[in-house]
KOLSERO-983174 format. One line per 3 residues: number of its first residue (from 1); their letters; for each residue x, y, z of C-alpha. Coordinates in Angstrom, 2 decimals. Each point is the difference from the previous one (the first is absolute). Layout:
<nodes>
NUM = a = X,Y,Z; ...
</nodes>
This chain:
<nodes>
1 = mig = -0.07,-0.10,-0.38; 2.90,2.35,1.15; 0.94,2.23,-3.30
4 = hel = -3.67,-0.53,-0.85; -2.29,3.22,-0.85; -3.70,0.05,0.83
7 = ggr = -2.63,1.73,-1.78; 2.75,1.78,-1.93; 1.10,2.13,3.08
10 = yei = 0.98,-1.90,2.78; 3.65,-1.56,-0.39; 0.10,-2.43,2.66
13 = ier = 3.83,0.68,2.03; 0.35,-2.79,3.03; -2.32,-2.00,2.27
16 = igg = -0.65,1.73,3.18; -2.38,-2.30,1.47; -2.66,-2.81,0.22
19 = ggm = -2.74,-1.79,1.21; -2.52,-3.05,-0.18; -1.88,1.63,-2.88
22 = alv = 2.38,2.64,-1.75; 3.30,1.12,-0.65; 1.44,3.46,0.52
25 = yra = 2.72,1.56,-2.65; 1.25,3.68,0.07; -0.45,1.42,-3.01
28 = hdi = 0.90,3.51,-1.97; -3.11,1.58,-1.57; 1.44,0.95,-3.32
31 = lln = -2.85,3.00,-0.61; 0.25,1.47,3.27; 3.37,-0.73,0.67
34 = rnv = -0.19,-1.17,3.35; 0.12,-3.06,2.17; -2.91,-1.91,1.06
37 = avk = -1.00,-3.46,1.40; -1.64,-2.51,-2.23; -1.70,-3.28,1.57
40 = ilr = -0.50,-2.74,-2.67; -2.59,-2.80,0.77; 1.64,-3.44,0.40
43 = qqf = -1.03,-2.32,-2.83; -2.01,-2.28,1.88; -2.54,2.28,0.65
46 = vhd = -0.37,1.42,-3.49; -2.73,-2.46,-1.42; -2.12,0.66,3.29
49 = eef = -2.62,2.26,-1.50; -1.78,1.02,2.83; 3.23,0.64,1.58
52 = vrr = 1.07,2.25,-2.74; -2.83,1.94,0.07; -0.04,0.88,3.50
55 = fnr = 3.60,0.41,-0.23; -0.52,2.58,-2.77; -3.25,1.91,1.79
58 = eaq = 1.74,0.08,3.39; 3.21,1.21,-1.38; -1.90,2.60,-1.62
61 = aaa = -1.85,0.88,3.10; 3.03,0.65,1.74; 1.10,2.24,-2.84
64 = sls = -2.54,2.21,1.14; 1.66,0.25,3.52; 2.41,3.12,0.62
67 = hpn = 1.71,0.24,3.38; 3.65,0.76,1.54; -0.15,-3.42,1.75
70 = ivs = -1.53,-1.88,-3.26; 2.32,-1.48,-2.64; -1.55,1.78,-3.03
73 = vyd = -1.10,-2.27,-3.00; 0.80,1.39,-3.16; -1.03,-2.33,-2.70
76 = vgq = -1.41,-3.61,-0.28; 0.43,-1.60,-3.39; 0.50,-3.25,-2.22
79 = qdd = 2.45,-1.59,-2.36; -0.50,-3.21,-1.35; -0.54,-2.18,3.11
82 = thy = 1.83,2.26,2.39; -2.61,2.19,2.30; 2.24,2.85,1.71
85 = ivm = -1.10,3.09,2.19; 2.52,2.93,-0.05; 0.51,1.48,3.25
88 = eyv = 2.03,2.87,1.86; 3.56,-1.11,0.68; 1.05,0.14,3.53
91 = egr = 3.74,0.18,0.70; 0.05,-1.99,3.52; -0.60,-3.16,1.77
94 = nln = -3.41,-1.93,1.28; -1.04,-0.26,3.30; 0.49,-3.70,0.31
97 = dii = 3.45,0.71,-0.76; 0.32,2.47,2.90; -1.59,-2.33,2.29
100 = ker = 2.23,-2.62,-0.87; 2.60,1.78,0.81; -0.32,2.34,2.93
103 = apl = -3.25,-1.43,1.60; -1.19,0.77,2.92; -0.28,3.59,-1.31
106 = qpd = -0.08,2.92,2.47; -3.55,1.08,0.75; 0.24,3.23,-1.43
109 = eav = 1.14,-1.33,-3.38; -2.75,-2.41,-0.02; -2.48,2.47,0.38
112 = ria = 1.18,2.47,-2.42; -0.18,-2.71,-2.83; -3.40,-1.42,1.18
115 = vqi = -1.16,3.55,0.25; 0.74,0.37,-3.72; -1.49,-3.22,-0.81
118 = cda = -3.07,0.82,1.77; -0.44,3.46,-1.86; 0.60,-1.68,-3.57
121 = ldh = -2.79,-2.47,1.36; -2.21,2.70,0.76; 0.09,1.17,-3.45
124 = ahl = -0.62,-2.70,-1.82; -2.85,-1.15,2.23; -1.55,3.56,-0.83
127 = nqi = 0.32,-0.93,-3.69; -1.62,-3.60,0.87; 3.18,-1.98,-0.71
130 = ihr = 1.03,-2.43,2.60; 3.59,-1.50,-0.32; -0.26,-3.14,1.89
133 = dik = 3.64,-1.12,-0.33; 1.41,2.09,2.68; 3.27,-1.40,0.65
136 = phn = 3.75,1.17,0.54; 0.63,-0.82,-3.81; -2.25,2.31,-1.07
139 = ili = 1.08,3.07,2.00; 3.22,2.03,-1.63; 1.95,2.07,1.87
142 = gkn = 1.87,2.61,-2.04; 3.36,1.17,0.34; -1.77,3.39,1.25
145 = grv = -1.95,-1.99,2.76; -3.07,0.13,-1.60; -2.30,-2.96,0.40
148 = kvt = -1.73,-0.92,-3.56; -2.52,-2.76,0.08; -0.12,-2.50,-3.08
151 = dfg = -2.22,-2.35,-1.44; -3.27,1.53,0.12; -2.71,-2.11,-1.17
154 = iar = 2.29,-2.86,-1.63; -0.82,-2.46,3.26; -3.41,0.65,-0.60
157 = avt = 0.16,-1.85,-3.28; 1.04,-3.08,1.58; -2.91,-2.55,-0.78
160 = sst = -0.89,-3.76,1.40; 1.76,-1.17,-3.22; 3.40,1.89,0.74
163 = itq = 0.19,-0.49,3.98; 1.55,-3.24,-0.10; 2.64,1.02,-2.58
166 = tgs = 3.16,-0.01,1.91; 1.14,2.93,1.64; -3.42,2.07,-0.96
169 = vvg = -1.03,-0.32,3.81; 2.93,-1.14,1.94; 1.34,3.02,-0.01
172 = svh = -2.29,2.37,1.39; -2.18,-2.95,2.05; 1.85,1.30,3.22
175 = yls = -1.87,3.16,-0.42; -3.90,-1.09,-1.20; -2.62,1.51,2.52
178 = peh = -2.30,-2.66,1.17; -2.99,0.94,-2.61; 2.30,-0.31,-2.63
181 = akg = 1.18,-3.50,1.24; -3.48,-0.86,-0.16; -0.65,1.07,-3.31
184 = vvt = -2.64,2.29,0.94; -0.40,3.33,-1.70; 2.90,2.12,1.42
187 = gek = 0.02,4.09,0.76; 1.87,3.08,1.13; 0.52,-1.83,3.53
190 = sdl = 1.81,-3.19,-1.59; 2.94,2.49,-0.96; 0.06,1.47,3.19
193 = ysl = 0.37,-3.71,1.59; 2.89,-0.54,-2.21; 1.49,3.16,0.60
196 = gvv = 0.12,-1.16,3.78; 1.76,-3.47,-1.23; 2.40,2.84,-1.59
199 = lyq = 0.04,1.92,3.21; 0.62,-3.07,2.20; 2.85,-1.28,-2.34
202 = mvt = 2.16,3.39,0.34; -0.20,0.20,3.84; 0.70,-3.65,1.00
205 = grl = 1.96,-1.41,-3.31; -2.47,-3.21,-0.12; -3.39,-0.66,-1.37
208 = pfl = -3.01,-1.01,2.09; -0.81,-2.70,-1.68; 1.63,-2.92,-1.39
211 = ges = -0.75,-3.64,-1.26; 0.81,-2.60,-2.03; -1.99,1.24,-2.91
214 = pis = -1.68,2.70,-1.16; -3.34,-1.11,1.09; 1.16,-0.81,3.63
217 = val = 1.15,3.72,-0.10; -3.23,0.97,-1.34; -1.92,-2.09,2.56
220 = khl = 2.11,1.62,2.69; -1.01,3.41,-1.10; -3.68,-1.28,0.55
223 = qdg = 0.40,-1.76,3.27; 3.45,0.52,2.04; 0.71,2.79,1.82
226 = fee = 3.18,1.37,-0.32; 3.27,0.86,2.51; -0.27,3.75,0.75
229 = prq = 2.32,2.72,-1.18; 1.40,0.51,3.60; 0.69,-3.44,0.51
232 = vnp = 2.30,-0.40,-2.63; 1.57,3.73,0.17; -0.69,1.57,3.45
235 = lip = 1.50,3.26,-1.28; -3.40,0.68,-1.84; -1.91,2.79,1.55
238 = qsl = -3.72,-1.35,1.14; -1.37,2.81,-2.37; 1.63,-1.68,-2.86
241 = env = -0.85,-3.40,0.77; -3.58,1.43,0.47; 0.05,0.76,-4.01
244 = ilr = 1.01,-3.47,-0.78; -2.49,-1.81,2.01; -2.83,2.09,-0.93
247 = amr = 1.19,-0.33,-3.93; 0.21,-3.93,0.37; -3.54,-0.67,1.31
250 = knp = -1.15,-2.96,-1.20; -3.75,1.52,-0.01; 0.15,3.07,-2.82
253 = der = -2.50,2.11,1.92; 2.71,0.19,2.98; 2.89,1.37,-2.34
256 = yas = -0.07,3.37,-0.74; -2.72,1.78,-2.21; 2.20,0.95,-2.43
259 = are = 3.82,0.60,-1.04; -0.67,3.99,0.96; -1.00,-1.13,3.81
262 = mln = 2.93,-2.40,0.02; 2.56,2.66,-1.56; -1.02,2.62,2.81
265 = dle = 0.36,-2.88,2.49; 3.76,-0.40,-1.31; 0.73,3.76,-0.25
268 = tcl = -0.66,0.29,3.76; 1.01,-3.92,1.48; 3.30,1.39,0.68
271 = spe = -0.49,3.60,1.76; 1.28,-0.01,3.97; -3.57,-0.10,1.39
274 = rlh = -1.12,-3.19,-2.12; 3.12,-2.07,0.56; -1.33,-1.82,3.52
277 = epk = -3.37,-0.03,-0.71; -2.28,-3.08,1.26; 0.14,-3.15,-2.29
280 = ltf = -2.95,-0.01,-2.36; -2.48,-2.80,0.76; -3.19,-1.36,-1.48
283 = ned = -2.94,-1.64,0.79; 0.59,-3.63,-0.33; -3.56,-0.65,0.88
286 = evd = -1.03,0.24,-3.39; 0.87,-3.12,-1.93; 0.16,-0.61,-3.50
289 = pea = -2.49,-2.16,-0.83; 1.88,-1.64,-2.73; 2.84,-0.32,2.26
292 = tri = 0.86,-3.81,1.24; -0.75,-0.81,3.28; -0.40,-2.83,2.24
295 = mpa = -3.80,-1.33,0.95; -0.42,-1.44,3.47; -0.79,-3.63,-0.47
298 = irg = -3.45,-1.44,1.34; 0.06,-1.90,2.93; -2.30,-2.41,1.85
301 = tae = -0.15,-0.56,3.76; -1.29,-3.24,1.82; -2.07,2.25,2.13
304 = aqt = -1.82,1.72,-2.67; -0.82,-3.63,-1.61; -1.35,-1.22,3.65
307 = sar = -2.01,3.01,0.42; -1.71,-0.29,-3.63; -1.06,-3.24,1.18
310 = sgg = -0.90,0.58,3.50; -2.81,2.37,1.08; 0.95,0.22,3.57
313 = edg = 2.83,1.64,1.83; 0.96,-3.01,1.63; 0.35,-1.60,-3.08
316 = ede = -2.73,-2.44,0.96; -2.08,-2.07,-3.11; -3.37,1.87,-0.10
319 = sfp = -1.43,-2.95,-1.99; -1.09,-2.32,2.65; -0.92,2.54,2.86
322 = dep = -2.06,-2.68,1.85; 2.09,-2.97,0.00; 1.19,-0.57,4.02
325 = ewi = 3.79,-0.59,0.85; 0.58,-3.69,1.19; 3.21,-1.85,0.21
328 = des = -0.12,-3.77,-0.16; 2.88,-1.05,2.24; -0.30,-3.68,-1.24
331 = kpr = 1.53,0.58,-3.38; 4.13,0.28,-0.02; 1.66,3.27,-0.12
334 = rwv = 0.32,0.22,-3.66; 1.59,3.53,-0.06; 3.27,-0.94,2.24
337 = kpv = 1.90,-1.03,-2.64; -0.31,2.60,-2.89; 0.62,2.88,3.19
340 = aal = 3.29,-2.12,0.78; 0.71,0.05,-3.53; -0.61,3.92,-0.60
343 = vlt = 1.81,0.27,3.45; 3.21,-1.41,-1.31; -0.38,1.73,-3.32
346 = vvf = -0.08,3.13,1.88; 3.27,-0.91,1.91; 1.81,-0.92,-3.43
349 = aal = -1.21,2.94,-1.31; 1.44,2.04,2.64; 3.16,-1.54,-0.11
352 = aiw = 0.49,0.26,-3.67; -0.77,3.58,0.31; 2.24,0.43,2.93
355 = gvr = 3.18,-2.28,-2.13; -0.69,2.32,-2.93; -0.05,3.47,2.02
358 = mvr = 3.37,-1.23,1.39; 1.63,-1.14,-3.16; -1.04,3.10,-1.66
361 = dil = 1.42,1.89,2.93; 3.13,-1.68,-0.15; 0.27,0.66,-3.51
364 = dtd = -1.90,3.36,-0.56; 2.56,2.72,-0.73; -0.06,3.88,0.14
367 = evd = -1.55,2.15,-2.69; 1.65,2.90,-2.05; -0.98,2.33,-2.19
370 = vpy = 0.57,-0.29,-3.77; 2.33,2.37,-1.11; -0.75,2.10,-3.42
373 = vvg = 2.85,-0.70,-2.36; -2.09,1.19,-3.27; 3.04,2.04,-1.71
376 = mqe = 2.74,-1.68,1.46; 2.81,-1.90,-1.49; -0.94,-3.67,0.17
379 = aaa = 3.49,-0.26,2.07; -1.22,2.35,2.86; -3.43,-1.09,-0.32
382 = rer = 1.21,-3.42,0.92; 2.26,1.29,2.67; -3.13,2.13,1.50
385 = lea = -2.21,-2.68,0.22; 2.37,-2.74,1.32; 1.07,2.73,2.71
388 = egl = -3.79,-0.07,1.10; 0.33,-4.00,0.22; -1.72,-0.38,-3.66
391 = kve = 0.46,-2.15,-2.69; 0.21,0.82,-3.98; -2.11,-2.60,-1.91
394 = dpv = 2.19,-1.79,-2.56; -0.23,0.43,-3.25; 0.07,3.76,-0.06
397 = iye = -2.60,1.04,-2.50; 1.84,2.26,-3.01; -2.30,2.04,-1.82
400 = end = 1.22,2.77,-2.90; -1.05,3.43,1.04; 0.58,3.09,-2.02
403 = evp = -0.39,2.50,3.17; 1.87,-1.89,2.31; 3.94,-0.76,0.16
406 = agv = 1.34,-3.19,-0.63; 0.50,-1.89,3.36; -2.60,2.15,1.98
409 = vis = -2.68,-1.60,1.82; -3.72,0.74,-1.92; -2.06,-1.47,2.78
412 = qnk = -0.53,-2.28,3.20; -2.91,-2.65,0.31; -0.18,0.89,3.80
415 = mnm = 0.40,3.87,1.54; -1.75,2.48,2.96; -0.83,-3.46,1.94
418 = rvk = 1.39,-2.09,2.98; 1.36,-3.56,-1.08; 1.69,-2.39,1.98
421 = tgl = 4.13,-0.12,-0.14; 1.17,-2.23,-2.47; -2.77,0.64,-2.55
424 = yiq = 0.66,-0.03,-3.47; -0.29,3.28,-2.15; -0.66,-0.31,-3.44
427 = ltv = 1.98,2.84,-2.08; -0.41,0.79,-3.85; 3.18,1.98,-1.14
430 = ssg = 0.34,1.85,-3.03; 2.23,-1.14,-3.00; 0.24,2.94,-1.49
433 = pkl = -1.76,1.44,-3.13; -1.34,-2.30,-2.44; 2.67,-1.69,-2.14
436 = etm = 0.21,-0.64,-3.61; 2.51,-2.98,-1.57; 2.35,1.11,-2.33
439 = enf = -0.11,-1.20,-3.80; 2.97,-0.71,-1.84; 0.63,2.60,-2.46
442 = vgr = 3.48,-1.23,-0.81; 0.10,-0.21,-4.08; -2.98,2.64,-0.22
445 = kya = 0.04,3.59,-1.09; 0.51,2.36,2.73; -2.61,2.06,-1.01
448 = daq = -2.63,-2.86,0.65; 1.36,-0.48,3.47; -0.09,3.66,0.62
451 = mql = -3.56,0.30,-0.96; -1.15,-3.27,1.89; 2.00,1.28,3.22
454 = eal = -2.03,3.44,-0.18; -3.09,-1.69,-0.24; 0.48,-1.78,3.32
457 = gma = 0.81,3.55,1.40; 3.76,0.49,0.03; 1.65,3.20,-1.05
460 = adl = 1.96,-0.32,-3.00; 2.69,2.59,1.03; 0.28,-1.04,3.58
463 = qie = -0.14,-3.39,0.24; 0.84,-1.13,-3.35; 3.68,0.24,-1.05
466 = red = 1.71,-0.82,-3.32; 3.43,-1.16,-0.44; 1.08,-0.46,-4.05
469 = vfd = 3.05,-2.30,-0.70; 1.18,-1.23,-2.91; -1.35,-3.51,-0.87
472 = eae = -0.62,-2.35,-2.76; -3.49,0.59,0.52; -1.94,2.13,-2.24
475 = pgi = -0.27,3.63,1.25; -2.69,0.82,2.83; -0.52,-3.50,1.22
478 = iie = 0.53,-1.10,3.61; 2.61,-2.02,0.78; 0.12,0.04,3.91
481 = qsi = -2.59,1.34,3.01; 0.78,0.61,3.62; -3.25,-1.62,1.16
484 = aag = 0.17,-3.60,-1.13; -3.10,-1.29,-1.55; -2.77,-1.58,2.18
487 = erf = 1.08,2.37,2.81; -2.39,1.80,1.98; 0.43,3.77,0.00
490 = dpk = -2.00,3.49,0.96; -0.68,1.97,-2.63; 0.03,2.82,2.21
493 = tar = 3.41,-0.27,1.61; 1.99,-2.22,-2.13; 2.80,0.81,-2.42
496 = ikf = 0.87,-1.76,-2.97; 2.89,0.07,-2.33; 0.15,-1.49,-3.61
499 = vvs = 3.30,-0.68,-1.59; -0.72,0.76,-3.76; 1.72,-0.53,-3.44
502 = kgr = 0.97,2.66,-1.76; 1.30,-1.86,-2.76; 3.74,-1.72,-0.63
505 = etf = 2.79,2.19,0.63; 1.12,2.47,-3.06; 3.17,1.58,-0.87
508 = dmp = 0.95,1.92,-2.68; 0.75,-1.77,-3.40; 4.16,-0.14,-0.37
511 = tli = 1.38,1.05,-3.62; 0.81,-2.53,-2.14; 0.18,1.82,-3.47
514 = gks = 3.59,0.65,-1.08; 1.17,-2.75,1.99; 1.39,-3.50,-1.37
517 = lde = -2.58,-2.56,0.05; 2.10,-2.18,2.90; 0.11,3.06,2.02
520 = akk = -3.78,0.27,-0.25; -0.30,-3.42,1.05; 2.18,0.36,3.32
523 = vle = -2.15,3.33,0.41; -3.30,-2.07,-0.39; 1.39,-2.42,2.37
526 = qye = 1.10,2.44,2.61; -3.39,1.44,0.37; -1.85,-3.52,-0.18
529 = lkl = -1.73,0.99,-3.14; -0.68,-2.93,-3.07; 0.53,0.30,-3.40
532 = gpd = -3.51,-0.33,-2.13; -1.06,-2.62,-1.78; 1.65,-1.55,-3.07
535 = egi = 3.45,0.76,2.13; -1.15,3.47,-0.11; 2.36,1.23,-2.85
538 = vra = -0.90,1.69,-3.04; 2.83,0.97,-2.94; -0.23,2.73,-2.14
541 = psy = 2.55,1.75,-2.02; 0.87,3.54,1.38; 3.04,2.10,0.10
544 = kpe = 1.04,-0.91,3.30; 2.74,-2.42,0.09; -0.96,-3.85,-0.19
547 = gtv = -1.16,-1.97,3.18; -0.89,3.76,1.36; -3.49,0.55,1.56
550 = idq = -2.09,2.39,-1.61; -3.32,-0.14,1.92; -1.68,-1.68,2.81
553 = fpy = -3.58,-0.52,0.18; -2.78,0.30,1.99; 2.13,1.86,2.23
556 = mpg = 2.17,2.81,-0.80; 2.59,1.47,2.13; -1.76,1.29,3.40
559 = dpv = -3.01,-1.88,-0.39; -1.16,-1.37,2.72; 0.40,-3.74,0.68
562 = akg = -0.26,-3.24,2.05; 2.42,-2.92,0.82; -0.90,-2.68,-2.49
565 = dev = -1.64,2.23,-2.83; 1.20,-0.77,-3.30; 1.82,2.26,-2.62
568 = tlt = 0.95,-0.72,-4.10; 2.78,1.37,-1.01; 0.74,1.25,-3.63
571 = vss = 3.57,-0.71,-1.05; 1.94,1.39,-2.79; 0.56,-2.57,-2.68
574 = glp = 2.33,2.47,-2.17; -0.12,2.78,-2.22; -3.29,0.58,-2.31
577 = eda = 0.87,-0.92,-3.87; -0.21,3.80,-0.67; 2.73,0.76,2.18
580 = lry = 3.21,1.34,-1.54; 3.57,-0.35,1.82; 2.28,3.01,-1.34
583 = tfn = 4.02,0.58,0.96; 1.20,3.63,1.08; 3.63,-0.22,-1.00
586 = isi = 1.50,2.81,1.84; 3.44,1.37,0.07; 1.07,1.72,3.28
589 = spa = 3.02,1.89,0.53; 1.39,0.96,3.32; -0.55,3.53,0.95
592 = vag = 3.63,1.00,-0.29; 2.27,-2.13,-1.77; 2.39,-1.84,1.73
595 = ras = -1.88,0.00,2.94; -2.70,-2.69,1.44; -3.64,0.89,0.19
598 = qir = -3.21,-2.09,1.44; -2.25,-0.91,-2.49; -3.52,-0.56,0.86
601 = iey = -2.75,-0.91,-2.48; -4.29,-0.75,0.34; -2.30,-0.27,-2.21
604 = sda = -3.67,0.29,-0.50; -1.98,-2.33,-2.37; -3.28,-2.44,0.00
607 = tge = 1.36,-2.29,2.91; 0.31,3.42,2.15; 1.02,3.45,1.35
610 = kid = 3.59,1.09,0.90; 1.66,-3.41,-0.05; 3.54,-0.32,1.04
613 = wgt = 1.83,-1.54,-2.73; 3.18,0.21,1.88; 3.19,1.66,1.28
616 = rri = 3.30,0.08,-1.53; 3.47,1.86,0.43; 1.79,0.97,-3.41
619 = eqt = 3.41,1.79,-0.05; -0.36,-0.10,-4.09; -2.66,0.19,-2.73
622 = esf = -1.91,-3.25,0.15; -2.93,-1.53,-1.31; -3.42,-0.45,1.86
625 = pve = -2.99,-2.25,-1.43; -3.34,0.56,1.62; -2.85,-2.33,-0.89
628 = vvl = -3.60,1.48,0.11; -3.17,-1.60,-0.81; -2.69,2.25,-1.67
631 = apn = -3.71,-0.50,-0.40; -2.13,1.27,-2.92; -0.22,3.75,0.10
634 = tea = 2.52,0.45,3.16; 3.45,1.76,-0.05; 2.99,-1.12,1.99
637 = ivt = 2.53,2.04,1.66; 3.66,-0.54,1.10; 1.11,2.48,2.68
640 = iyr = 3.83,0.44,0.54; 1.65,1.25,3.33; 3.72,0.65,0.43
643 = dgq = 1.65,0.40,2.87; -3.83,0.56,1.62; -0.86,2.67,-2.26
646 = ftd = -2.52,-0.27,-2.82; 1.98,0.19,-3.08; -2.15,-1.11,-2.96
649 = sfs = -3.15,-2.01,-0.99; -1.16,-2.23,-3.23; -3.21,-0.97,-0.84
652 = vty = -1.76,-2.35,-2.91; -3.26,-0.21,-1.01; -1.61,-3.45,-1.07
655 = dea = -0.19,0.82,-3.54; 3.74,1.13,-0.07; 1.14,-2.95,1.89
658 = kag = -1.78,-2.11,-2.67; 1.47,1.92,-2.98; 3.50,-0.73,1.41
661 = grg = 0.44,2.96,2.95; 2.58,2.65,-0.29; 3.39,-2.19,0.15
664 = vqs = 2.63,1.01,2.07; -0.11,2.96,2.70; 2.67,1.68,1.97
667 = vpg = 0.52,1.94,3.15; 3.28,1.44,-0.48; 2.42,1.64,2.59
670 = apa = 2.46,2.70,0.29; 3.92,-0.22,-0.54; 2.22,0.32,2.55
673 = qed = 1.46,3.38,-0.17; 3.74,-0.76,1.24; 0.09,-2.69,-3.51
676 = qpa = -0.46,3.02,-2.21; 2.41,-0.37,-3.22; 3.00,2.14,-0.14
679 = sgv = -0.77,1.01,-3.52; -2.16,2.72,1.33; -3.27,-1.78,-1.06
682 = pqg = -2.70,1.91,1.71; -1.65,-1.92,3.12; -2.96,-2.06,-0.96
685 = aga = 1.54,-0.46,-3.46; 1.05,-3.63,-1.06; 3.25,-0.79,-1.40
688 = nge = -1.03,0.63,-3.46; -1.51,3.48,1.50; -3.36,-1.05,-0.31
691 = avp = -2.61,0.77,3.08; -0.27,-2.63,2.33; -3.43,-0.83,0.73
694 = gtq = -1.62,0.82,3.07; 2.71,2.70,0.96; -0.60,3.72,0.64
697 = tes = 0.75,1.92,-3.23; -1.24,3.27,-1.50; -2.42,-1.70,-2.16
700 = gpd = -2.37,-0.81,2.85; -2.44,-2.92,-1.13; 2.26,-2.98,1.17
703 = vls = 0.52,1.03,3.41; -1.14,-2.23,2.78; -1.12,1.71,2.83
706 = sdp = 0.71,-1.44,3.38; -2.76,1.17,1.89; -2.49,-2.36,0.73
709 = gad = -2.98,1.91,-0.85; 0.91,0.72,-3.17; -2.35,-0.50,-2.47
712 = pga = 1.14,-3.91,-1.45; -1.87,0.95,-3.40; 2.25,2.39,-0.52
715 = esq = 2.98,-2.18,0.59; -1.12,-2.82,-2.04; -0.79,2.67,-2.87
718 = see = 3.48,1.39,0.05; 1.24,-3.60,-0.11; -2.10,-1.43,-2.76
721 = ghq = 1.36,3.48,-1.63; 3.09,-0.91,0.60; -0.20,-3.34,-1.24
724 = ed = -1.29,0.99,-3.61; 3.27,2.36,0.01
</nodes>
């Protein structure tokens, strides 16, 4: 869902909360350029038409509320199967987190929060909107301390078809009013009861009713009393306890008449004159006709039965009033044996009773009060019960509970009574929130795993971690997960790490072009690359030396490549058929006759640019054959460097070479001055008086410049002119 856009204007940024019915995300309103909170209905409810209809109706009704202590509803919409409500974004925390962290709260802080909640409820009730789901989870505390009530009307959308859905009632059953638990129509006073439970939890740090199941908790709201706040926290003023006791009366008629009345009571309950007011009492003689109570059994007595049959005070039978009394002494006394038997029976009965009493007196043990251990850790509860001479019945009942941390006692089967020492007490202990079973995501796409875990309530940016590594698996495939498949986990708190493949490790393709085939094979082996199919070698004519790699496919130098990839090499098989070889014959003299010169030659032709032909040391004029290769419509150039300086260059085109070329070309030097002939031949002249090519004379055209920047073309022209002469 993160990254999606709803309604063409709400860009989902991150998940910030969620419950049994919906997930809440922080989003950006593109149109108005502000942050908003978007509540999205969970997928299991989108097909309940009645729920969706009520959901939309109640959300639209809540949008009509405008109060500083109520989260504003901006928009309601639907996109495909996604139903959403856009609300004011409150930067802060919810009251449930604050209670878990700091409860019990100070009375003044608890009252300040309750006053603002009460003010919000008063406004809603005046607009004929009943919240019906007041609980700490729906109370937001901004960074500025302002209290905001959210989810107006949402709980009212829960129907009988959804009450059994996981999480829909468990999260709020601890705050249900008795009439709400009965399933009857609830009114404004139901919200006041729930606020009383919230206030009780703020000042005591515990809930008034806990049970083994949501049904058992609901029944306790209906029938059972609760431990009074000052018994849990003696620091609570009596005036504040009175507010809680009145708000939490089971009979709605005994509660506050309205949220405004409760608000007025809260505003003055911490005033000095009220702190020690008398404890609030109620008329307990008015019994709820629907309450469960014990009826006395109807007992009959022997005297009553005798009286019913007898008409006289002495019990004489009046059926024969005229019969005379007489005794026949001649007959034996048959009544003696029955009387004796009766006497013996009475004696034996008396002895039996006496024996039972003696045994009971011997075995009789002391009685103790059963301590209240709900809310304690299991180990501490055991220790507390055993200290009173009681025992914990094994096995202990463990039950999943979203509200009570793991290891804390939820309920006990006996409390608020005196029992014999040694009696067994059955404890029900929370095993923590409902756990899900982790699936095996290895081998599946990471995006699919993330979507599935988000649907369970996990936050992608906080609880799901991703590490990308190189692997043979396809990119994006999960190769490891930190929570093993089949392991139980809590979607609200668990963190899972996925190791995801980003494909095989890549590196830059090395350069093989220009290398010999053997060198290229060694490079491929070094990088663990392979030649392609059919030996991976293609031979083609080129102007590169035979056996030289002239192309690599499909990976050019610098392309990303992975170990094991295949590469096809194109290798030169020699010159093309239309290639032409041509040899320059160049005669080069030392710079000064009789002195050694260093000659370096380079050339450019169809096989490459500025190829080094070689270097040679000469002391006299020598011939240099320089072979070049020409392609059609190209030109080859030979450049001469003497003693490190550019001296001359020669060129030939493909057509000129094909026609025979230009013959021998020379690079003359200067004669040694000390070797001038005595006959007075001018400097720069030969023995026959002719000018020596390359020497400096007044004529000018044959002058060879020693300046490296001189125009080689001019020198070449001068040389050619000299050769023509």
